[in-house]
N, C-alpha and C positions, 0 to 999 in steps of 0.2 A: 629533457626527454623523460626523466623519471616522473615529472608531474603529469605528463600525458598518460603514462602507464597507470599512475594512481587514479587519474580521472576515469580512464577506461574501466578499470576494475570497479571503481565506485559506481559507474553507470550500470555495469552488469549486476551489481548487488542491488541497486535501486530498481532495476527492471524486475528482479526477483521479488522485491518488496511489493511492487505494483501487482505482480501476479498473485501474491497472497492477499492483497486488498481486493482484487477482483474475486477471488474465492470467497472472501468474507461477504462481499456484496451479493454473490450468487446464493450463498446459503442463508443469508439474513432476509432476503427479499420476500419469500413466501410467508414466513411467520409474521413479518411486518405487515404485509398486505392483509393477512387474516386477522390482525390485531391481537396476536397472542404472544408478543415478545416477553411479557411478564410471566407467562405460564409455560415456558419451554421445558421439555424433558432433559434429562442429563445428557443424552446423546446429542440432541439439538444444540445444547449449550456448548458442547465440545466442538461440534461442527462450525459453530459461529465464533466461539472464543479463541480457538487455537490459531486459525488464520489471522485473526485480528492481532493477537498478542505477538505472534511470531513476525507478522508483517511490520508491526511497530519496532520490534527489535532489529529487524533487517534494515528498515529505513533509517533507524538511528545509526547503525553501523555504516551505512552508505554516507550519511552526513558526516560522520567522523573521517571517513576516507576523503571526502571532498574538502573537509577542513584541513587535512594534512597538506593538500595540494594548494589551496587557495586562500585560507583565512588570513594569513599574514601579508601576502604579496598582492592579493586582489580581493579585498573585502566586499566590494560591490558585486562581483561575480558570485562570490560565496552566498551573499544575501539573496541574489536572484535565484541561485540554485536551490536554496531552502524553500523559497516561495514556489518554484516550479515543482519541487518534489511534493509539497503539500497539495498543490492543485492536481498533480498526476495521481496521487493516492486517492483523492476524492473522486476524480474522474474514473479511475479503475474500479472503485467500489460501485459507482453508479452504473457503469457499463456491465459489470457482473450482475447487478440487480436487474437491469433491463434484459439481459440475456436470459436470466432465470424466469422472469415474469413472462417473457415472450413465449417460452416453451410450456409454461404451466397454463396460461390463459389460452394460447393458440393451439 
């Protein structure tokens, strides 16, 4: 029972990390589209950097919680969880970028 509680909390933490990656994609899309990622102002760097760094930390914490529940007893499920979290983070950033570009262009 406690493993399911740990997995549930880890899933909530992972969803929070995906939300931060979505925010990163949302703020990084317009400067990337305009080709000015190397010439960002300090505020733009904070808007892009903070969700990315905090998202990485939150995702790392979620992986540690998943490891507590599954690394020893079910290593294949843990490996699949890591891959799924990576794909979810990439997809969340892509969806955030798409959302932002749809509102800027449209």
